[in-house]
C-alpha atoms as a printed R data frame, in Angstrom:
    type eleno elety resid chain resno       x      y       z
1   ATOM     1    CA   MET     A     1 108.389 47.252 123.914
2   ATOM     2    CA   ALA     A     2 109.973 49.706 121.602
3   ATOM     3    CA   GLY     A     3 112.938 51.220 123.121
4   ATOM     4    CA   LEU     A     4 114.011 48.738 125.553
5   ATOM     5    CA   THR     A     5 117.126 46.739 124.983
6   ATOM     6    CA   GLU     A     6 118.309 43.025 125.573
7   ATOM     7    CA   THR     A     7 119.381 43.450 128.834
8   ATOM     8    CA   THR     A     8 116.668 45.749 130.039
9   ATOM     9    CA   LYS     A     9 113.975 42.893 129.000
10  ATOM    10    CA   ARG     A    10 115.908 40.479 131.047
11  ATOM    11    CA   GLU     A    11 115.920 42.665 133.892
12  ATOM    12    CA   PHE     A    12 112.121 43.160 133.755
13  ATOM    13    CA   SER     A    13 111.675 39.875 133.329
14  ATOM    14    CA   LYS     A    14 113.748 38.939 136.286
15  ATOM    15    CA   ARG     A    15 111.984 41.128 138.433
16  ATOM    16    CA   ILE     A    16 108.802 40.071 137.800
17  ATOM    17    CA   LEU     A    17 110.198 36.373 138.511
18  ATOM    18    CA   ASP     A    18 110.865 37.825 141.616
19  ATOM    19    CA   VAL     A    19 107.727 39.666 142.377
20  ATOM    20    CA   LEU     A    20 105.855 36.099 141.558
21  ATOM    21    CA   ASN     A    21 108.080 34.257 144.025
22  ATOM    22    CA   THR     A    22 107.575 36.879 146.617
23  ATOM    23    CA   ASN     A    23 104.155 37.189 146.299
24  ATOM    24    CA   LYS     A    24 102.666 34.025 145.439
25  ATOM    25    CA   ASP     A    25 100.522 33.177 148.601
26  ATOM    26    CA   THR     A    26  98.922 36.182 147.989
27  ATOM    27    CA   LEU     A    27  98.172 36.001 144.291
28  ATOM    28    CA   LYS     A    28  97.352 32.242 144.874
29  ATOM    29    CA   ILE     A    29  94.469 33.850 147.387
30  ATOM    30    CA   LYS     A    30  93.450 35.866 144.111
31  ATOM    31    CA   GLY     A    31  93.660 33.050 141.912
32  ATOM    32    CA   VAL     A    32  96.899 33.032 140.007
33  ATOM    33    CA   ASP     A    33  98.739 30.228 140.102
34  ATOM    34    CA   ALA     A    34 102.510 31.436 140.760
35  ATOM    35    CA   GLU     A    35 103.962 28.501 140.991
36  ATOM    36    CA   VAL     A    36 102.830 27.982 137.489
37  ATOM    37    CA   ALA     A    37 103.956 31.142 135.837
38  ATOM    38    CA   SER     A    38 107.079 31.535 138.237
39  ATOM    39    CA   GLY     A    39 108.116 27.895 136.636
40  ATOM    40    CA   GLU     A    40 107.514 29.178 133.044
41  ATOM    41    CA   LEU     A    41 109.379 32.650 133.451
42  ATOM    42    CA   SER     A    42 112.157 30.623 135.059
43  ATOM    43    CA   GLN     A    43 112.875 28.284 131.685
44  ATOM    44    CA   LEU     A    44 112.117 31.315 129.721
45  ATOM    45    CA   LEU     A    45 114.550 33.417 131.926
46  ATOM    46    CA   ASP     A    46 117.323 30.453 131.832
47  ATOM    47    CA   ASP     A    47 116.942 30.223 128.132
48  ATOM    48    CA   ALA     A    48 117.371 34.090 127.341
49  ATOM    49    CA   PHE     A    49 120.510 34.197 129.899
50  ATOM    50    CA   SER     A    50 121.974 31.153 128.609
51  ATOM    51    CA   LYS     A    51 121.544 31.958 124.696
52  ATOM    52    CA   GLU     A    52 122.592 35.694 125.887
53  ATOM    53    CA   ASN     A    53 125.999 33.923 126.912
54  ATOM    54    CA   LYS     A    54 126.241 31.653 123.922
55  ATOM    55    CA   GLN     A    55 125.998 35.385 121.784
56  ATOM    56    CA   ILE     A    56 128.708 37.063 124.006
57  ATOM    57    CA   GLN     A    57 131.101 33.708 123.739
58  ATOM    58    CA   LEU     A    58 130.486 33.821 119.806
59  ATOM    59    CA   GLN     A    59 131.367 37.727 119.581
60  ATOM    60    CA   ALA     A    60 134.326 36.807 121.328
61  ATOM    61    CA   GLU     A    61 135.346 34.336 119.096
62  ATOM    62    CA   THR     A    62 134.030 36.559 116.116
63  ATOM    63    CA   LYS     A    63 136.646 39.413 117.200
64  ATOM    64    CA   LYS     A    64 139.614 37.121 117.767
65  ATOM    65    CA   ALA     A    65 139.055 35.667 113.749
66  ATOM    66    CA   THR     A    66 139.032 39.103 112.843
67  ATOM    67    CA   ALA     A    67 141.974 39.800 114.210
68  ATOM    68    CA   ASP     A    68 143.519 36.505 113.369
69  ATOM    69    CA   SER     A    69 142.188 37.447 109.793
70  ATOM    70    CA   GLN     A    70 144.107 40.754 109.676
71  ATOM    71    CA   LYS     A    71 147.235 39.685 111.059
72  ATOM    72    CA   ALA     A    72 147.402 36.979 108.540
73  ATOM    73    CA   THR     A    73 146.755 39.354 105.742
74  ATOM    74    CA   ASP     A    74 149.098 41.973 106.905
75  ATOM    75    CA   ILE     A    75 151.769 39.401 106.961
76  ATOM    76    CA   ALA     A    76 150.800 38.036 103.546
77  ATOM    77    CA   TYR     A    77 151.002 41.555 102.761
78  ATOM    78    CA   ARG     A    78 154.227 42.570 103.895
79  ATOM    79    CA   LYS     A    79 155.701 39.722 102.155
80  ATOM    80    CA   ALA     A    80 154.241 40.671  98.702
81  ATOM    81    CA   SER     A    81 155.871 44.300  98.938
82  ATOM    82    CA   ALA     A    82 159.303 42.747 100.342
83  ATOM    83    CA   THR     A    83 158.668 40.683  96.589
84  ATOM    84    CA   VAL     A    84 158.215 43.497  94.910
85  ATOM    85    CA   GLU     A    85 161.037 45.264  96.282
86  ATOM    86    CA   LEU     A    86 163.192 42.563  95.501
87  ATOM    87    CA   MET     A    87 161.611 42.145  91.479
88  ATOM    88    CA   VAL     A    88 162.210 45.574  91.546
89  ATOM    89    CA   GLY     A    89 165.760 45.625  92.412
90  ATOM    90    CA   ALA     A    90 166.612 42.601  90.041
91  ATOM    91    CA   LEU     A    91 164.654 44.167  87.275
92  ATOM    92    CA   GLY     A    92 165.934 47.725  87.494
93  ATOM    93    CA   LYS     A    93 162.933 50.379  88.086
94  ATOM    94    CA   GLU     A    94 163.186 51.292  84.672
95  ATOM    95    CA   ASP     A    95 162.271 47.974  83.371
96  ATOM    96    CA   GLU     A    96 158.213 47.574  81.872
97  ATOM    97    CA   LEU     A    97 157.479 44.907  84.596
98  ATOM    98    CA   SER     A    98 158.833 47.009  87.736
99  ATOM    99    CA   LYS     A    99 156.644 49.908  86.598
100 ATOM   100    CA   ARG     A   100 153.427 47.502  86.287
101 ATOM   101    CA   LEU     A   101 154.395 46.294  89.700
102 ATOM   102    CA   LYS     A   102 155.112 49.829  91.347
103 ATOM   103    CA   ASN     A   103 151.614 50.865  90.167
104 ATOM   104    CA   LEU     A   104 149.732 47.764  90.953
105 ATOM   105    CA   ARG     A   105 149.152 48.499  94.140
106 ATOM   106    CA   ASP     A   106 147.109 52.294  93.171
107 ATOM   107    CA   GLU     A   107 145.622 50.244  90.603
108 ATOM   108    CA   ILE     A   108 144.040 47.953  93.289
109 ATOM   109    CA   ALA     A   109 143.060 51.117  95.383
110 ATOM   110    CA   ASN     A   110 141.522 53.256  92.550
111 ATOM   111    CA   GLU     A   111 138.066 51.675  91.449
112 ATOM   112    CA   GLU     A   112 138.001 53.572  88.312
113 ATOM   113    CA   LEU     A   113 141.096 51.659  87.329
114 ATOM   114    CA   ARG     A   114 140.341 48.277  88.755
115 ATOM   115    CA   GLY     A   115 136.489 48.313  87.859
116 ATOM   116    CA   LYS     A   116 133.399 47.615  90.440
117 ATOM   117    CA   ARG     A   117 133.306 44.465  91.736
118 ATOM   118    CA   ALA     A   118 130.342 42.261  91.316
119 ATOM   119    CA   GLN     A   119 128.015 42.214  94.234
120 ATOM   120    CA   PRO     A   120 127.417 38.434  95.314
């Protein structure tokens, strides 16, 4: 089944279920109990579709949570930037603390200056 997507696998299973249901009399004559096979496959498909729907719902929730996280981070960053401007304005551009504050973004962004983060 290499190369088949989840959607393709579910569609294949659905079509086999249709074949079982459409040909149950013929299959019964040949010794295949299509009712049992159909029942099992139907339950498995219901489970597969249910889990797919849950996955789609969770993906949507994750996408929203990511957007919420990014928005909150942007708000905090803008507030922090405004606070830096306030402090620099009060201290003056030549003050040592002002110079450190103005360079802080570059230090954080530059891996050589801040050092590599340890992997969790």
